[in-house]
N, C-alpha and C positions, 0 to 999 in steps of 0.2 A: 417414429418407428424404431423399435429396438432391433439391433443386429444380433443374430444368434452366434454364439461361440460353439465351435465343434465339440461334440461330447467328449472326445479324448483330451482336448485342451481343458475343458471344465473339470474333468476328473483329475487331471494333473494338478490343477490349482487347488482342488480339495485336498489332495495328498500333501501338498506343500504347506498349506495354512490351516487346514481343518474345515470341515463342512460348515461349522458355525461362523466362519470368517470369510465365506464366499457367498456373495449375493448375486443372483442372476435373474430375479423377477420380483414383481410386486411393488408395493409402495416404498419399501426400503431403498430400492435402487433408484426410484424417482427422485429421492432427496439429493442425489448426485447429478441430476440432469440440469441444474441451473446454478448460477452464482448469485451474489448479492445484488447485482444489477440486472438480473433476469435474462442473461444470455443463456441459451439452451443448447444441450447436446446430450442425448441419452446414451449412457455407457452400455456396452455389451455385458459387462460383468464388473463387480466391485469386489476387491480383495482387501482384507485388513491384516497386513503382515505384522508380525511381532518381533522380527529380528532382521538384521542386515542380510543374513544368509537367505532368509525367505525372499527378501526383495531381489537379491541377486538371481535366485532361481526363477522367480516370476518374470523378471526382465529378460532373462535368457530364453525362457519359454516364449515370450512375446516376440522376441527377435527371430526365433526359429519359425514361428507360425506366421510371421509378417503382420502381427496385430499392433496397432498403435497403443501406446501406453501413456498414462497421465498420473503423476503423483499429485495428491491433493491433501491439503490440510483441512482448514475449517470451511473452505469454499467461499471466503469473503472477498474474493477478487471482484473487481468492477469492470473488467474488460473482456471477459470470455476466456481468460487464460486457464481457468479451473474447470472447464467443461470440454468434453470432446466426444462427439458422436461415434458410436461403435467401438469404443476403446475399452481396454482394461484399465480401470481406475484403481489406484493404490491409495486407500485411506490410511494415512500414515499416523493417525492419532493414537494408535496403540503403542507406538514407540515413543514414550514420553518420559524417559528417565533422565534425571540429572546424575551423570556418572561421576563427576568430580568437581569440587569447588576448590580451586587453588588460590589460597589467600596470600601467598608469597609472590607467585608469578602473575597473579591477578587475571585469571581466566576461569571460565566454566566449560566443562566438557559435557555436552548434552545431546540427547536424541531429538529428532526433528518434530515430534508430535506434541510436545508440551506447549501450552499457551505461554505467551510472554508474561501474563499476569501471574500464572503459577510459578514460572521460573523466578520472577522477582520475589515471590513469597518465600521460596526456598533460599534464595540468596540473602534475604533480609536477616535470616538467622545467623549468618556469618558476618553481618555488617556491610554487605556489598549490594550493588544493584546493577542492572543492565539498562542503560538509559533510553535506547530507542523506544518510542511510544506511538504506534500508528493510530491511536485513539480507539482501536478495536482490540486492545491488548488482552481484554477478558476472553476473547474468542480466537484471535489469530495465532497461528503456531509459529514456532521458530523456523521450521523448514519453509513454510509458506512465506514468511517475512523475508527470509534470505533469497528465495527464488524470485520474489517480486521486487527485491531491492527496496523494501518499504522505508518510508520516511515517517512523517507524523508531527506531533505537537512539540516535541523537544528538539527538533532538528536545529533550530536557531542556535542553541547552546552546544549540543552534543553531536550533531551530524546525523547521518542516516545509517542503515544497516551495513552498508559497504565499509563504513569507518570502524566497525566493531568485529568483523569476522577475521579470525586469524588462520584457521585451517578447517578443512572439510574432508569427510569421507563420502565418496560418491559411488553409486553403482552406475556404470556407463551403459550405453545402449547395447553392447555385446554381452552384458551380464557380468563383466569383470568389475572388481572393486578396486578403487584407487584412492590414495590420500593426496590431497593438495595442500601445501603450506605446512607450517609448524606453529605451535603455540609459543612463539618467541617474540620478545620485544623487537628484535632485529633479525632479519633473515633476507639475504640477497641471492639465494640459490635458485637460479633458473627464472623463466618467465613467470609472471604473476598470474597463474591459472586460477587461483582462488577466486579472484574477482571477475573472472569470466562467468562463474556460476552465480555470483551475486547479481540478481536481476535477470537471469537467463530464462525465467518463466517456464522451467521444466523442459526446455528444448535440448539440453545437453546431457542430462543425466538425473538420477534420483539421489538427493541428499539424504544420507542416513545418520550422519553425526556431524557436530560442529564444535569447534573450540572458539568461544566468544570472549572478547575482552570484557572485564568488569571493573568497576571502580568502587571505592568506599562510599557508603551513604553520605550525602552532603551534611556537613556540620554548620555551614553558613545558613542562617535563617533567611528565608525568602518571604515576601509578601505578595499577595495577589490583588490586582486591580480589575474592576469592570468599569470601562469608561465609554460614554456614548457621545456621538457627534452628529451634527445635522447635515454633514456632507462628506464626500470622499476626499475632497481636496485637503481638508483638515487632517484626516487620518494619514494621508500621504506625507503631510508635513510633520506629523508626530514621528513617523518612521524615520524620516530624514534627520530630525532633531535628536532623537535618541541615539542613532548611529554616530552622528557628528559629535555627540557628547560622550561617546565611548561607553555608553550603557548597553551591556549585552544581556538582554532578558533571558530567563530560563524558559519562558513560555511567551509567545507573542502571536496571538490569533485574532482573526476578525470575522464578524458575521454581519450580514445586512438585515434590513428590516424584514424581508420575507422569511429569513431563517428564524428571527425572534418571534414573529407572528406564528409560525408553524410550531415552535416549541411551546408557546403559550396555549395555542388552540388544541394541539394534538397530544401534548404530554403534560398539560396542566401546570406549566410554569407561569410565573408572573413577572416577567422581565419587561423593562421599559422598551417600548417599540420605537427606537431611534433609527435614523437612516443608516448609521454605522456604529458598530459596537466593537471595542477592543478588549481582549483578555490578555493581561500582561503580568508576568511574574518578574520581580526584581529583587536584588539583595536588600536587606533591611536598610542598609546605609544609603541606598539609592532612592528611597521612597520620596524624600523631599525634592531632589532635582527632577525626578520623573513627574511628580505632581505638578511642579512648576511648568514643565513642558506641556503637559496635558492642558493646563489652564491657559497658557499662552497661545495654544493652538485652537482655543475656542470650544473646549469640551462642554457639553450640556450638563453632564453629571459625572462625578468622579467618586466611585465607591471602592474603598479599601476593605477587603474582607476582614471582619472582626475576629474570626476564629477559623479553625480548620474545617468545620462543618460548612460555613458559608463559602469558604474557598473551594471546597469540593462541589458545592452546588453550582458555582460559576463554571468549574471544569466540566461538569456533566452537561451543561448547556451546550458547550462546544462539542463534546464527545457524541451527544445524541442528536446533533443537528441533522445529519443525513437521514436518520430513521424518521424524524419528524417531517422533513421536506418530502421524503419518498412517498409518504402516505397522502400527499396532496393531489396526486394525479395518477392516472392509469399508466402513463408512459413517462419514464424518467431516464435521462442520460447524464451521467456525472462526468464533468470534464476535470482536467488535471494539468493545466498548463503551468509553465514556469517562465517568468519574465524577469528582466533586470530589476533589482530591488528599487532603484530610483525611478522606475517607470510604472510601479505597481498602481499608483493612483490613476494614472492615465489608462491603464488596462481595465481597471474596475469601472471607470466611466464608460469605456467602450462596451463592456458587457451590458450595461443598462441601456445604451443606445441601440444595441442589437435587439434586446428584448422588446423595446418600444417599437422599433421598425418592423419586427415580424409579428407583433401582437401576441406574444407569449410571455410566460413568467420564467425568469432565470434567477432564482435565489443564488447568492454567492457567499462563500466563506473561504477560509484558507489560512495560510501561514504568513503573516505579515513580515516576519523576520527573515524569510528566505525567498520571497517573491513567488510563492506557490499558490495558485488560485484554483478554487474548485467551483466553477459555475455549474449549477444543476438545472439542466433544461427540462422543463415540465411540458407535457403535451398529452393530447387525447389519442389513445391507441386506435380508436374506431373512427376517428375523423381524419380523412386523408389530408385535408388542408393543414390541420394542426401538425401532423407528422411531417409534412413537407416543410413547414416553417421551422420546425425543430432541426431538421437536417441542414437547412440553409444556415441557421444560427450556429450550429456545431461547426460547420465548415468555416464560417467567418471567424469564429473564436480561435480555431486552430491556426488559420492562416495569419491572423493578426499577431499571435504569439511568435510565429516563425519570423514574420517581418520585423518584429521588435528585437530580434536576436535571441529569442527565447526557445523553449522546447515544448513540444506537444504533450510531453509527460514528465512529471517531476518525481512521482512515486507510485502511481497506480500501474504503470506499465502500458504495454501495447496490446497484447492478446490478439484478438481479431478486430477490436474497436478502431485502432488507430494505425493500421498497417499502411494505408495510403498516405497518411500524413507523416508517418515516420520517414517514408521515402522522400516526400516533399521537403522535409526538414533537412535531411542529409544533402539533397541536391542544392538547396538554397544556401547552405552553410559550408560549401566546398568539401562535402563529405562523401562524394560519389565513390571514391576509391576505398574509403573506410567501410562503406556499406558492402562493397564487393568482397572485401576481406572478411567481413563478418559472415557473409554467406558461405565462404570457404571454410571458416571455423566450424560452422554448423555441420558441414559435410564431413569434416575430419572426425568430429565426435559422434556423429549420427549418420553414417553413410547411407543407411537404408531408410532414413526418415521415419522412425517409429516413435521418437520422443516428442510428444505433444505437437504433432505435425500441422502444417498449414497455417502457422501463426507467426507473429513477431518478425524477426529478421528474415527468416526463410521466405515469408510471403510478401515482403516489402519490395 
């Protein structure tokens, strides 16, 4: 059911952004009512601002009218963070300019609506790149990736979004614009408020501009492996051996048999269907020692990409895995836990035990280099027993990660999906006071509770 916005508010939004940039009914607005994991929330109105000034005026209007407001990029969230019932949704994708590429101080000044892929296309012309790659770089926006604290495929080498954000311009809940941080290599002035916004899920303000660190395009030649194993114990040993040998991959991903079968069946790929598959990028000089480790750990098959096209085909298998798996069931819930790297194999075995015990399928992939696991729980939406089994499995997977000293989210965030388990994690890890302080921070930035309310820390 769509909530109506008062006529005077709607008219004011039209005055601010133009009639063509205000959507209040029809199929166009329905596109904003769900995210990539099918969490739902019908907005009252969608506005497509083209400038920071427009954003400030819209947020100020929402504040005056007491209407909840949500900034949205591509809507590729998997936790319900990018949908909000009865809200003013700001589609930020019209603000997509690269303002400045500084090739001496090594940063890019950019608006939030540009996709990470398009950003890197522009940076390439100057010989630079922005490393974080959430695997959905072709669609996800800079602003969304910052607000979600995104991670992805290159984290093992380069870290996540939080490691690359230098400064932000933000429209706060009262409509005022503030700048946080500086595009400086060193800056110790004041509390680090920049990183409050990285991963804040739109609950503290609307990001309108960012200065991001960039680095020169790599000159070291890397090679890409696709390696298969018959069990998860062997893959766990590979991870341990590579780290012990001080080999730091540029990419270090894993997929299980269910993922590979889905890619073959749904997307027409022809990959070997092994119990465990690793995708690994190493420097050319590390090819031989890495190959020896794979062989010593009992690899079924070791394939070294012969050229860039084959390397890209391996990458696409990992990047498209979620879309392939998602098409296998009417109900899908993607998990995002983080566990100590040395216990990754143990957790992966636990996932399979849970799937067997509850009689459901849980394909699993993730980032071997940083202990980030993505179990994808599949169930039948119209079968109550299937839904109940999926719920129990989800709870077990979250609680196991907490018990192992891990986290219920590594990169997808909390949204509405993991509010309860966020609280359990803080309580289990001596973080009760930290959670209390986080709730106070939310009140300081958003005292009237209009910025993406009812989610994340506020609801925990």
